[in-house]
VMD Tcl script that builds the backbone (N, CA, C; Angstrom):
set m [mol new atoms 513]
animate dup $m
set s [atomselect $m all]
$s set {name element resname resid chain x y z} {
  {N N UNK 1 A -162.268 5.624 -55.717}
  {CA C UNK 1 A -162.467 5.376 -56.996}
  {C C UNK 1 A -161.271 5.751 -57.784}
  {N N UNK 2 A -160.942 4.585 -58.878}
  {CA C UNK 2 A -159.880 4.827 -59.563}
  {C C UNK 2 A -159.974 5.744 -60.920}
  {N N UNK 3 A -159.071 6.540 -61.181}
  {CA C UNK 3 A -158.894 7.335 -62.278}
  {C C UNK 3 A -157.784 6.883 -63.030}
  {N N UNK 4 A -157.919 7.165 -64.445}
  {CA C UNK 4 A -156.707 6.662 -65.397}
  {C C UNK 4 A -155.583 7.874 -65.395}
  {N N UNK 5 A -154.511 7.657 -65.995}
  {CA C UNK 5 A -153.715 8.840 -66.025}
  {C C UNK 5 A -154.409 10.014 -67.034}
  {N N UNK 6 A -155.072 9.402 -67.989}
  {CA C UNK 6 A -155.527 10.531 -69.032}
  {C C UNK 6 A -156.695 11.239 -68.242}
  {N N UNK 7 A -157.510 10.511 -67.554}
  {CA C UNK 7 A -158.815 11.198 -66.823}
  {C C UNK 7 A -158.151 12.419 -65.646}
  {N N UNK 8 A -157.010 11.636 -65.162}
  {CA C UNK 8 A -156.444 12.659 -64.016}
  {C C UNK 8 A -155.907 14.008 -64.863}
  {N N UNK 9 A -155.529 13.564 -66.139}
  {CA C UNK 9 A -154.738 14.982 -66.949}
  {C C UNK 9 A -155.825 15.875 -67.290}
  {N N UNK 10 A -157.214 15.293 -67.988}
  {CA C UNK 10 A -158.172 16.215 -68.025}
  {C C UNK 10 A -158.815 16.815 -66.853}
  {N N UNK 11 A -158.827 16.143 -65.690}
  {CA C UNK 11 A -159.282 16.849 -64.351}
  {C C UNK 11 A -158.178 18.035 -64.056}
  {N N UNK 12 A -157.009 17.839 -64.167}
  {CA C UNK 12 A -155.960 18.888 -64.041}
  {C C UNK 12 A -156.434 20.140 -64.981}
  {N N UNK 13 A -156.534 19.895 -66.293}
  {CA C UNK 13 A -156.583 20.931 -67.180}
  {C C UNK 13 A -158.030 21.757 -67.086}
  {N N UNK 14 A -158.854 21.114 -66.473}
  {CA C UNK 14 A -160.403 21.500 -66.362}
  {C C UNK 14 A -160.436 21.904 -64.649}
  {N N UNK 15 A -159.489 21.880 -63.867}
  {CA C UNK 15 A -159.742 21.989 -62.256}
  {C C UNK 15 A -160.187 23.531 -62.105}
  {N N UNK 16 A -161.211 23.558 -61.375}
  {CA C UNK 16 A -161.877 24.822 -60.781}
  {C C UNK 16 A -161.988 24.622 -59.236}
  {N N UNK 17 A -162.358 25.748 -58.763}
  {CA C UNK 17 A -162.207 25.794 -57.137}
  {C C UNK 17 A -163.225 24.804 -56.473}
  {N N UNK 18 A -164.259 24.560 -57.213}
  {CA C UNK 18 A -165.380 23.729 -56.816}
  {C C UNK 18 A -165.638 22.472 -57.751}
  {N N UNK 19 A -166.517 21.735 -57.071}
  {CA C UNK 19 A -166.793 20.410 -58.057}
  {C C UNK 19 A -167.844 21.034 -59.060}
  {N N UNK 20 A -168.749 21.875 -58.883}
  {CA C UNK 20 A -169.596 22.205 -60.094}
  {C C UNK 20 A -168.727 22.962 -61.100}
  {N N UNK 21 A -167.687 23.863 -60.718}
  {CA C UNK 21 A -167.079 24.503 -61.496}
  {C C UNK 21 A -166.295 23.785 -62.518}
  {N N UNK 22 A -165.692 22.692 -61.790}
  {CA C UNK 22 A -164.876 21.744 -62.681}
  {C C UNK 22 A -165.775 20.790 -63.578}
  {N N UNK 23 A -166.837 20.215 -63.171}
  {CA C UNK 23 A -167.688 19.488 -63.984}
  {C C UNK 23 A -168.308 20.519 -65.086}
  {N N UNK 24 A -168.655 21.766 -64.961}
  {CA C UNK 24 A -169.179 22.529 -66.032}
  {C C UNK 24 A -167.815 22.843 -66.920}
  {N N UNK 25 A -166.653 22.932 -66.579}
  {CA C UNK 25 A -165.684 23.137 -67.588}
  {C C UNK 25 A -165.553 21.949 -68.406}
  {N N UNK 26 A -165.774 20.616 -67.827}
  {CA C UNK 26 A -165.260 19.618 -68.616}
  {C C UNK 26 A -166.608 19.374 -69.430}
  {N N UNK 27 A -167.618 19.593 -68.932}
  {CA C UNK 27 A -169.102 19.474 -69.735}
  {C C UNK 27 A -169.024 20.288 -71.096}
  {N N UNK 28 A -168.350 21.569 -70.861}
  {CA C UNK 28 A -168.320 22.469 -71.762}
  {C C UNK 28 A -167.348 21.929 -72.952}
  {N N UNK 29 A -166.371 21.377 -72.841}
  {CA C UNK 29 A -165.491 20.889 -73.694}
  {C C UNK 29 A -166.110 19.646 -74.655}
  {N N UNK 30 A -166.849 18.893 -73.815}
  {CA C UNK 30 A -167.430 17.597 -74.683}
  {C C UNK 30 A -167.961 17.780 -76.129}
  {N N UNK 31 A -168.657 18.680 -76.075}
  {CA C UNK 31 A -169.347 18.924 -77.469}
  {C C UNK 31 A -168.224 19.267 -78.662}
  {N N UNK 32 A -167.075 19.920 -78.172}
  {CA C UNK 32 A -166.053 20.195 -79.401}
  {C C UNK 32 A -165.017 19.264 -79.441}
  {N N UNK 33 A -165.034 18.272 -78.834}
  {CA C UNK 33 A -163.781 17.283 -79.022}
  {C C UNK 33 A -164.396 16.234 -80.170}
  {N N UNK 34 A -163.256 16.301 -81.064}
  {CA C UNK 34 A -163.570 15.426 -82.302}
  {C C UNK 34 A -163.189 13.994 -81.993}
  {N N UNK 35 A -162.007 13.893 -81.397}
  {CA C UNK 35 A -161.360 12.317 -81.316}
  {C C UNK 35 A -162.371 11.681 -80.214}
  {N N UNK 36 A -162.884 10.598 -80.703}
  {CA C UNK 36 A -163.732 9.836 -79.830}
  {C C UNK 36 A -163.082 9.256 -78.771}
  {N N UNK 37 A -161.881 8.927 -78.743}
  {CA C UNK 37 A -161.373 8.298 -77.532}
  {C C UNK 37 A -161.198 9.374 -76.403}
  {N N UNK 38 A -160.746 10.431 -77.014}
  {CA C UNK 38 A -160.585 11.603 -75.910}
  {C C UNK 38 A -162.008 12.118 -75.362}
  {N N UNK 39 A -163.081 11.975 -76.136}
  {CA C UNK 39 A -164.472 12.309 -75.868}
  {C C UNK 39 A -164.842 11.218 -74.871}
  {N N UNK 40 A -164.603 10.142 -74.981}
  {CA C UNK 40 A -164.971 8.906 -73.985}
  {C C UNK 40 A -164.205 8.979 -72.671}
  {N N UNK 41 A -162.768 9.458 -72.761}
  {CA C UNK 41 A -162.205 9.761 -71.509}
  {C C UNK 41 A -162.742 10.992 -70.638}
  {N N UNK 42 A -163.190 11.995 -71.241}
  {CA C UNK 42 A -163.684 13.314 -70.531}
  {C C UNK 42 A -165.086 12.852 -69.959}
  {N N UNK 43 A -165.796 12.016 -70.850}
  {CA C UNK 43 A -167.318 11.410 -70.432}
  {C C UNK 43 A -167.066 10.691 -69.041}
  {N N UNK 44 A -166.194 9.842 -69.103}
  {CA C UNK 44 A -165.784 8.955 -67.934}
  {C C UNK 44 A -165.392 9.504 -66.585}
  {N N UNK 45 A -164.418 10.611 -67.094}
  {CA C UNK 45 A -163.963 11.247 -65.731}
  {C C UNK 45 A -165.235 12.071 -65.243}
  {N N UNK 46 A -166.033 12.757 -66.109}
  {CA C UNK 46 A -167.314 13.259 -65.614}
  {C C UNK 46 A -168.231 12.432 -64.843}
  {N N UNK 47 A -168.511 11.176 -65.271}
  {CA C UNK 47 A -169.293 10.323 -64.672}
  {C C UNK 47 A -168.583 9.824 -63.197}
  {N N UNK 48 A -167.359 9.836 -63.041}
  {CA C UNK 48 A -166.902 9.443 -61.941}
  {C C UNK 48 A -166.876 10.565 -60.912}
  {N N UNK 49 A -166.473 11.834 -61.243}
  {CA C UNK 49 A -166.446 12.865 -60.531}
  {C C UNK 49 A -168.047 13.157 -59.878}
  {N N UNK 50 A -168.963 12.977 -60.760}
  {CA C UNK 50 A -170.385 13.030 -60.163}
  {C C UNK 50 A -170.655 12.115 -59.143}
  {N N UNK 51 A -170.147 10.976 -58.778}
  {CA C UNK 51 A -170.337 10.113 -57.829}
  {C C UNK 51 A -169.589 10.464 -56.481}
  {N N UNK 52 A -168.657 11.260 -56.743}
  {CA C UNK 52 A -168.019 11.834 -55.440}
  {C C UNK 52 A -168.638 12.909 -54.763}
  {N N UNK 53 A -169.046 13.033 -53.482}
  {CA C UNK 53 A -169.509 14.045 -52.754}
  {C C UNK 53 A -168.783 15.156 -52.694}
  {N N UNK 54 A -169.466 16.373 -52.697}
  {CA C UNK 54 A -168.810 17.655 -52.887}
  {C C UNK 54 A -167.657 18.156 -52.042}
  {N N UNK 55 A -167.524 17.938 -50.671}
  {CA C UNK 55 A -166.144 18.421 -50.229}
  {C C UNK 55 A -165.043 17.260 -50.450}
  {N N UNK 56 A -165.101 16.120 -50.626}
  {CA C UNK 56 A -164.206 15.294 -50.900}
  {C C UNK 56 A -163.749 15.219 -52.620}
  {N N UNK 57 A -164.612 15.770 -53.481}
  {CA C UNK 57 A -164.463 15.970 -54.875}
  {C C UNK 57 A -163.732 17.262 -55.202}
  {N N UNK 58 A -163.871 18.217 -54.231}
  {CA C UNK 58 A -162.974 19.398 -54.336}
  {C C UNK 58 A -161.731 19.173 -53.769}
  {N N UNK 59 A -161.502 18.640 -52.825}
  {CA C UNK 59 A -160.303 18.226 -52.211}
  {C C UNK 59 A -159.519 17.353 -53.339}
  {N N UNK 60 A -160.078 16.293 -53.897}
  {CA C UNK 60 A -159.450 15.545 -54.965}
  {C C UNK 60 A -159.104 16.160 -56.070}
  {N N UNK 61 A -159.908 17.246 -56.452}
  {CA C UNK 61 A -159.201 17.981 -57.736}
  {C C UNK 61 A -158.241 18.858 -57.306}
  {N N UNK 62 A -158.291 19.494 -56.054}
  {CA C UNK 62 A -157.316 20.316 -55.682}
  {C C UNK 62 A -155.804 19.415 -55.633}
  {N N UNK 63 A -156.086 18.352 -54.902}
  {CA C UNK 63 A -154.734 17.454 -54.759}
  {C C UNK 63 A -154.136 17.077 -56.252}
  {N N UNK 64 A -155.121 16.895 -57.308}
  {CA C UNK 64 A -154.833 16.378 -58.534}
  {C C UNK 64 A -154.112 17.445 -59.417}
  {N N UNK 65 A -154.543 18.781 -59.288}
  {CA C UNK 65 A -153.851 19.833 -59.442}
  {C C UNK 65 A -152.523 20.380 -58.866}
  {N N UNK 66 A -152.462 20.166 -57.536}
  {CA C UNK 66 A -151.219 20.240 -57.001}
  {C C UNK 66 A -150.069 19.246 -57.490}
  {N N UNK 67 A -150.571 17.977 -57.691}
  {CA C UNK 67 A -149.526 16.731 -58.034}
  {C C UNK 67 A -149.121 17.188 -59.546}
  {N N UNK 68 A -150.053 17.474 -60.293}
  {CA C UNK 68 A -149.429 17.964 -61.759}
  {C C UNK 68 A -148.540 19.007 -61.563}
  {N N UNK 69 A -148.886 19.934 -61.070}
  {CA C UNK 69 A -147.896 21.238 -60.837}
  {C C UNK 69 A -146.481 20.906 -60.364}
  {N N UNK 70 A -146.768 19.913 -59.360}
  {CA C UNK 70 A -145.403 19.304 -58.663}
  {C C UNK 70 A -144.312 18.711 -59.883}
  {N N UNK 71 A -145.203 17.874 -60.695}
  {CA C UNK 71 A -144.419 17.233 -61.560}
  {C C UNK 71 A -144.168 18.275 -62.703}
  {N N UNK 72 A -144.698 19.152 -63.091}
  {CA C UNK 72 A -144.308 20.182 -64.235}
  {C C UNK 72 A -143.105 20.903 -63.411}
  {N N UNK 73 A -142.859 21.242 -62.226}
  {CA C UNK 73 A -141.897 22.029 -61.776}
  {C C UNK 73 A -140.664 20.990 -61.805}
  {N N UNK 74 A -140.791 19.732 -61.659}
  {CA C UNK 74 A -139.556 18.997 -61.893}
  {C C UNK 74 A -139.177 18.716 -63.438}
  {N N UNK 75 A -139.023 19.915 -64.026}
  {CA C UNK 75 A -138.747 19.965 -65.445}
  {C C UNK 75 A -137.418 19.280 -65.997}
  {N N UNK 76 A -137.183 19.325 -67.278}
  {CA C UNK 76 A -135.950 18.915 -67.816}
  {C C UNK 76 A -135.018 19.807 -67.271}
  {N N UNK 77 A -135.289 21.044 -67.260}
  {CA C UNK 77 A -134.121 21.956 -66.877}
  {C C UNK 77 A -133.756 21.668 -65.573}
  {N N UNK 78 A -134.416 21.480 -64.804}
  {CA C UNK 78 A -134.134 21.364 -63.227}
  {C C UNK 78 A -133.219 19.766 -63.053}
  {N N UNK 79 A -133.666 18.913 -63.864}
  {CA C UNK 79 A -132.838 17.736 -63.917}
  {C C UNK 79 A -131.480 17.842 -64.615}
  {N N UNK 80 A -131.510 18.679 -65.545}
  {CA C UNK 80 A -130.230 18.715 -66.107}
  {C C UNK 80 A -129.184 19.735 -65.534}
  {N N UNK 81 A -129.837 20.786 -64.605}
  {CA C UNK 81 A -129.045 21.283 -63.724}
  {C C UNK 81 A -128.634 20.591 -62.626}
  {N N UNK 82 A -129.267 19.558 -61.902}
  {CA C UNK 82 A -128.777 18.667 -60.795}
  {C C UNK 82 A -127.859 17.816 -61.551}
  {N N UNK 83 A -127.862 17.403 -62.760}
  {CA C UNK 83 A -126.981 16.516 -63.368}
  {C C UNK 83 A -125.589 17.229 -63.463}
  {N N UNK 84 A -125.697 18.421 -63.781}
  {CA C UNK 84 A -124.503 19.171 -64.095}
  {C C UNK 84 A -123.869 19.520 -62.875}
  {N N UNK 85 A -124.653 19.843 -61.706}
  {CA C UNK 85 A -123.865 19.993 -60.419}
  {C C UNK 85 A -123.134 18.860 -59.822}
  {N N UNK 86 A -123.595 17.519 -60.283}
  {CA C UNK 86 A -122.962 16.260 -59.999}
  {C C UNK 86 A -121.624 16.218 -60.841}
  {N N UNK 87 A -121.689 16.746 -61.948}
  {CA C UNK 87 A -120.565 16.657 -62.663}
  {C C UNK 87 A -119.242 17.289 -62.297}
  {N N UNK 88 A -118.036 16.763 -62.272}
  {CA C UNK 88 A -116.871 17.233 -61.767}
  {C C UNK 88 A -116.450 18.432 -62.589}
  {N N UNK 89 A -115.745 19.303 -61.651}
  {CA C UNK 89 A -115.542 20.800 -62.114}
  {C C UNK 89 A -114.463 20.488 -63.193}
  {N N UNK 90 A -114.239 21.250 -64.293}
  {CA C UNK 90 A -113.230 21.222 -65.126}
  {C C UNK 90 A -112.196 22.375 -64.514}
  {N N UNK 91 A -111.019 21.952 -64.303}
  {CA C UNK 91 A -109.965 22.884 -63.764}
  {C C UNK 91 A -108.998 23.009 -65.008}
  {N N UNK 92 A -107.995 23.764 -64.609}
  {CA C UNK 92 A -106.845 24.040 -65.481}
  {C C UNK 92 A -106.977 25.341 -66.202}
  {N N UNK 93 A -106.539 25.373 -67.473}
  {CA C UNK 93 A -106.884 26.646 -68.320}
  {C C UNK 93 A -108.228 27.002 -68.660}
  {N N UNK 94 A -108.468 28.205 -68.710}
  {CA C UNK 94 A -109.934 28.673 -69.168}
  {C C UNK 94 A -109.775 28.642 -70.641}
  {N N UNK 95 A -110.888 28.435 -71.243}
  {CA C UNK 95 A -111.127 28.675 -72.686}
  {C C UNK 95 A -110.641 29.955 -73.368}
  {N N UNK 96 A -110.952 31.060 -72.548}
  {CA C UNK 96 A -110.598 32.295 -72.820}
  {C C UNK 96 A -109.172 32.650 -72.463}
  {N N UNK 97 A -108.517 31.900 -71.972}
  {CA C UNK 97 A -107.229 32.411 -71.250}
  {C C UNK 97 A -106.212 32.652 -72.178}
  {N N UNK 98 A -105.091 33.363 -71.572}
  {CA C UNK 98 A -104.041 33.640 -72.495}
  {C C UNK 98 A -103.305 32.593 -72.855}
  {N N UNK 99 A -103.231 31.434 -72.060}
  {CA C UNK 99 A -102.483 30.195 -72.686}
  {C C UNK 99 A -102.854 29.786 -74.055}
  {N N UNK 100 A -103.985 30.107 -74.437}
  {CA C UNK 100 A -104.601 29.744 -75.781}
  {C C UNK 100 A -103.736 30.532 -76.836}
  {N N UNK 101 A -103.438 31.599 -76.632}
  {CA C UNK 101 A -103.077 32.463 -77.618}
  {C C UNK 101 A -101.552 32.704 -77.747}
  {N N UNK 102 A -100.876 31.944 -76.770}
  {CA C UNK 102 A -99.570 31.886 -76.855}
  {C C UNK 102 A -98.904 31.454 -78.347}
  {N N UNK 103 A -97.952 31.886 -78.850}
  {CA C UNK 103 A -97.332 31.473 -80.213}
  {C C UNK 103 A -96.991 29.915 -80.103}
  {N N UNK 104 A -96.452 29.615 -79.031}
  {CA C UNK 104 A -95.971 28.186 -78.916}
  {C C UNK 104 A -96.950 27.066 -78.689}
  {N N UNK 105 A -98.334 27.572 -78.283}
  {CA C UNK 105 A -99.285 26.395 -78.057}
  {C C UNK 105 A -99.858 25.956 -79.275}
  {N N UNK 106 A -99.756 24.522 -79.237}
  {CA C UNK 106 A -100.378 23.798 -80.425}
  {C C UNK 106 A -101.283 22.832 -80.067}
  {N N UNK 107 A -101.604 22.710 -78.883}
  {CA C UNK 107 A -102.498 21.593 -78.451}
  {C C UNK 107 A -103.443 21.878 -77.319}
  {N N UNK 108 A -104.545 21.634 -77.322}
  {CA C UNK 108 A -105.493 21.639 -76.142}
  {C C UNK 108 A -106.089 20.296 -75.940}
  {N N UNK 109 A -105.843 19.717 -74.498}
  {CA C UNK 109 A -106.423 18.471 -74.299}
  {C C UNK 109 A -107.328 18.635 -73.010}
  {N N UNK 110 A -108.149 17.968 -72.858}
  {CA C UNK 110 A -109.028 17.470 -71.634}
  {C C UNK 110 A -108.647 16.219 -71.124}
  {N N UNK 111 A -108.357 16.081 -70.084}
  {CA C UNK 111 A -107.964 14.891 -69.228}
  {C C UNK 111 A -108.573 14.759 -68.071}
  {N N UNK 112 A -108.715 13.320 -67.266}
  {CA C UNK 112 A -109.145 13.024 -66.213}
  {C C UNK 112 A -107.950 12.131 -65.845}
  {N N UNK 113 A -107.631 12.446 -64.493}
  {CA C UNK 113 A -106.577 11.948 -63.467}
  {C C UNK 113 A -107.119 10.495 -63.387}
  {N N UNK 114 A -106.222 9.595 -63.585}
  {CA C UNK 114 A -106.543 7.908 -63.137}
  {C C UNK 114 A -106.066 7.792 -61.814}
  {N N UNK 115 A -104.690 8.044 -61.549}
  {CA C UNK 115 A -104.274 7.870 -60.286}
  {C C UNK 115 A -103.592 8.940 -59.958}
  {N N UNK 116 A -103.309 9.295 -58.508}
  {CA C UNK 116 A -102.868 10.553 -58.046}
  {C C UNK 116 A -101.393 10.558 -58.543}
  {N N UNK 117 A -101.126 11.860 -59.127}
  {CA C UNK 117 A -99.939 12.235 -59.789}
  {C C UNK 117 A -99.511 13.661 -59.490}
  {N N UNK 118 A -98.494 14.260 -60.372}
  {CA C UNK 118 A -98.255 15.544 -60.341}
  {C C UNK 118 A -99.413 16.572 -60.737}
  {N N UNK 119 A -100.316 16.042 -61.321}
  {CA C UNK 119 A -101.444 17.006 -61.951}
  {C C UNK 119 A -102.430 17.091 -61.069}
  {N N UNK 120 A -102.900 15.999 -60.151}
  {CA C UNK 120 A -103.964 16.131 -59.276}
  {C C UNK 120 A -104.340 14.797 -58.544}
  {N N UNK 121 A -105.605 14.971 -58.059}
  {CA C UNK 121 A -106.139 13.520 -57.571}
  {C C UNK 121 A -106.973 12.821 -58.568}
  {N N UNK 122 A -107.079 11.483 -58.230}
  {CA C UNK 122 A -107.771 10.701 -58.860}
  {C C UNK 122 A -109.397 11.276 -59.236}
  {N N UNK 123 A -109.873 11.202 -60.344}
  {CA C UNK 123 A -111.244 11.736 -61.012}
  {C C UNK 123 A -111.284 13.171 -61.326}
  {N N UNK 124 A -110.340 13.903 -60.936}
  {CA C UNK 124 A -110.291 15.315 -61.266}
  {C C UNK 124 A -110.255 15.665 -62.623}
  {N N UNK 125 A -110.714 16.460 -63.538}
  {CA C UNK 125 A -110.681 16.913 -64.771}
  {C C UNK 125 A -110.036 18.246 -65.130}
  {N N UNK 126 A -109.253 18.130 -66.156}
  {CA C UNK 126 A -108.354 19.422 -66.458}
  {C C UNK 126 A -108.465 19.626 -67.960}
  {N N UNK 127 A -108.239 21.040 -68.183}
  {CA C UNK 127 A -108.065 21.419 -69.620}
  {C C UNK 127 A -106.722 22.177 -69.573}
  {N N UNK 128 A -105.934 21.831 -70.742}
  {CA C UNK 128 A -104.756 22.407 -70.728}
  {C C UNK 128 A -104.443 22.746 -72.241}
  {N N UNK 129 A -103.642 24.049 -72.437}
  {CA C UNK 129 A -103.097 24.465 -73.561}
  {C C UNK 129 A -101.740 24.063 -73.600}
  {N N UNK 130 A -101.226 23.201 -74.652}
  {CA C UNK 130 A -99.895 22.855 -74.436}
  {C C UNK 130 A -99.176 23.100 -75.673}
  {N N UNK 131 A -97.704 23.021 -75.623}
  {CA C UNK 131 A -96.722 23.190 -76.547}
  {C C UNK 131 A -96.521 21.727 -77.043}
  {N N UNK 132 A -95.816 21.551 -78.158}
  {CA C UNK 132 A -95.472 20.246 -78.589}
  {C C UNK 132 A -95.027 19.412 -77.739}
  {N N UNK 133 A -93.895 19.920 -76.777}
  {CA C UNK 133 A -93.235 19.112 -75.873}
  {C C UNK 133 A -94.111 18.906 -74.738}
  {N N UNK 134 A -95.058 19.881 -74.330}
  {CA C UNK 134 A -96.028 19.494 -73.225}
  {C C UNK 134 A -97.093 18.234 -73.506}
  {N N UNK 135 A -97.402 18.461 -74.701}
  {CA C UNK 135 A -98.309 17.326 -75.589}
  {C C UNK 135 A -97.592 15.880 -75.225}
  {N N UNK 136 A -96.258 15.795 -75.749}
  {CA C UNK 136 A -95.273 14.651 -75.743}
  {C C UNK 136 A -95.497 14.147 -74.120}
  {N N UNK 137 A -95.207 15.235 -73.307}
  {CA C UNK 137 A -95.261 14.629 -71.741}
  {C C UNK 137 A -96.704 14.180 -71.382}
  {N N UNK 138 A -97.530 14.758 -71.916}
  {CA C UNK 138 A -98.932 14.174 -71.585}
  {C C UNK 138 A -99.244 12.985 -71.991}
  {N N UNK 139 A -98.842 12.704 -73.295}
  {CA C UNK 139 A -98.832 11.329 -73.889}
  {C C UNK 139 A -98.223 10.111 -73.224}
  {N N UNK 140 A -96.950 10.572 -72.647}
  {CA C UNK 140 A -96.188 9.776 -71.836}
  {C C UNK 140 A -96.996 9.460 -70.458}
  {N N UNK 141 A -97.532 10.510 -69.962}
  {CA C UNK 141 A -98.168 10.279 -68.574}
  {C C UNK 141 A -99.556 9.159 -68.878}
  {N N UNK 142 A -100.012 9.515 -69.971}
  {CA C UNK 142 A -100.935 8.722 -70.314}
  {C C UNK 142 A -100.869 7.198 -70.671}
  {N N UNK 143 A -99.455 6.960 -71.148}
  {CA C UNK 143 A -99.147 5.660 -71.372}
  {C C UNK 143 A -98.657 4.930 -69.824}
  {N N UNK 144 A -98.359 5.735 -69.226}
  {CA C UNK 144 A -97.926 5.445 -67.829}
  {C C UNK 144 A -99.294 4.973 -66.826}
  {N N UNK 145 A -100.440 5.533 -67.326}
  {CA C UNK 145 A -101.748 5.319 -66.599}
  {C C UNK 145 A -101.929 6.322 -65.690}
  {N N UNK 146 A -101.135 7.466 -65.709}
  {CA C UNK 146 A -101.523 8.388 -64.583}
  {C C UNK 146 A -102.751 9.368 -65.243}
  {N N UNK 147 A -103.057 9.482 -66.326}
  {CA C UNK 147 A -104.151 10.466 -66.846}
  {C C UNK 147 A -104.660 9.528 -68.123}
  {N N UNK 148 A -105.726 10.109 -68.457}
  {CA C UNK 148 A -106.561 9.675 -69.523}
  {C C UNK 148 A -107.020 10.910 -70.337}
  {N N UNK 149 A -106.422 10.984 -71.575}
  {CA C UNK 149 A -106.810 12.166 -72.417}
  {C C UNK 149 A -108.105 11.836 -73.064}
  {N N UNK 150 A -109.127 12.648 -72.518}
  {CA C UNK 150 A -110.451 12.599 -73.170}
  {C C UNK 150 A -110.748 13.203 -74.382}
  {N N UNK 151 A -110.003 14.324 -74.753}
  {CA C UNK 151 A -110.064 14.995 -75.995}
  {C C UNK 151 A -108.890 15.950 -76.363}
  {N N UNK 152 A -108.619 16.007 -77.683}
  {CA C UNK 152 A -107.444 16.848 -78.131}
  {C C UNK 152 A -108.157 17.692 -79.196}
  {N N UNK 153 A -107.508 18.876 -79.376}
  {CA C UNK 153 A -107.825 19.911 -80.333}
  {C C UNK 153 A -106.647 20.513 -80.657}
  {N N UNK 154 A -106.459 20.724 -82.079}
  {CA C UNK 154 A -105.135 21.461 -82.513}
  {C C UNK 154 A -105.245 22.929 -82.436}
  {N N UNK 155 A -104.236 23.704 -81.991}
  {CA C UNK 155 A -104.648 25.133 -81.888}
  {C C UNK 155 A -103.647 25.891 -82.681}
  {N N UNK 156 A -104.217 26.610 -83.376}
  {CA C UNK 156 A -103.382 27.358 -84.415}
  {C C UNK 156 A -104.002 29.004 -84.247}
  {N N UNK 157 A -103.086 29.797 -83.892}
  {CA C UNK 157 A -103.410 31.328 -83.516}
  {C C UNK 157 A -104.619 31.499 -82.745}
  {N N UNK 158 A -104.693 30.611 -81.591}
  {CA C UNK 158 A -105.854 30.622 -80.931}
  {C C UNK 158 A -107.008 29.968 -81.270}
  {N N UNK 159 A -107.191 29.554 -82.538}
  {CA C UNK 159 A -108.298 28.789 -82.924}
  {C C UNK 159 A -108.341 27.383 -82.592}
  {N N UNK 160 A -109.293 26.796 -82.289}
  {CA C UNK 160 A -109.293 25.276 -82.087}
  {C C UNK 160 A -109.787 24.569 -83.113}
  {N N UNK 161 A -109.170 23.310 -83.524}
  {CA C UNK 161 A -109.569 22.293 -84.377}
  {C C UNK 161 A -109.757 21.172 -83.969}
  {N N UNK 162 A -110.650 20.636 -83.335}
  {CA C UNK 162 A -110.944 19.300 -82.827}
  {C C UNK 162 A -110.573 18.141 -83.707}
  {N N UNK 163 A -109.849 17.098 -83.257}
  {CA C UNK 163 A -109.546 15.928 -83.913}
  {C C UNK 163 A -110.674 15.165 -84.547}
  {N N UNK 164 A -111.808 15.029 -83.741}
  {CA C UNK 164 A -113.017 14.204 -84.157}
  {C C UNK 164 A -114.073 15.197 -84.195}
  {N N UNK 165 A -114.859 14.917 -85.275}
  {CA C UNK 165 A -116.324 15.728 -85.278}
  {C C UNK 165 A -117.003 15.195 -84.009}
  {N N UNK 166 A -118.006 16.061 -83.478}
  {CA C UNK 166 A -118.660 15.487 -82.286}
  {C C UNK 166 A -120.021 14.629 -82.992}
  {N N UNK 167 A -120.280 13.788 -82.145}
  {CA C UNK 167 A -121.301 12.922 -82.455}
  {C C UNK 167 A -122.797 13.705 -82.721}
  {N N UNK 168 A -123.558 13.142 -83.549}
  {CA C UNK 168 A -124.849 13.951 -83.969}
  {C C UNK 168 A -125.448 14.565 -82.604}
  {N N UNK 169 A -125.638 13.665 -81.553}
  {CA C UNK 169 A -126.326 14.072 -80.206}
  {C C UNK 169 A -125.421 15.019 -79.249}
  {N N UNK 170 A -124.497 15.130 -79.728}
  {CA C UNK 170 A -123.368 15.995 -78.676}
  {C C UNK 170 A -123.456 17.555 -79.270}
  {N N UNK 171 A -123.886 17.777 -80.704}
  {CA C UNK 171 A -123.882 18.944 -80.993}
  {C C UNK 171 A -124.752 20.018 -80.578}
}
mol reanalyze $m
mol bondsrecalc $m
mol representation Tube
mol addrep $m
């Protein structure tokens, strides 16, 4: 028997250990449902479940509940954690490192190595706090194609002033 996604969702929400308890829970909510479409979905699910014999129905309800719980566990937080794990690690200076607070520090850059050079290997990402001279050297390396400067911020007394405002979705 085929169940729609909406019917499976209702079955999951009303799932009980037995067919009788599941059906009783579903029949209990029918009178209080005001939305006609939702009411029709619940009534269809009840009719379909009533046609399935007891041991199969209880197994079906348990399997449906397990599938919904497994999907719930694959939440957005887990997917974000997996994406972050695949993201290259930022190397170089720490945001709270002493380099940031040196009097000669005027620039903070994040960069990605484009081809193997004195900084590192291709694909590695770095953050550096630089003086004016260090920033000029980084710009020269970028022009030669060794690195790609991803972002820049001015540094004044340890405070960061990014060149560009972040896009709305990045805030």
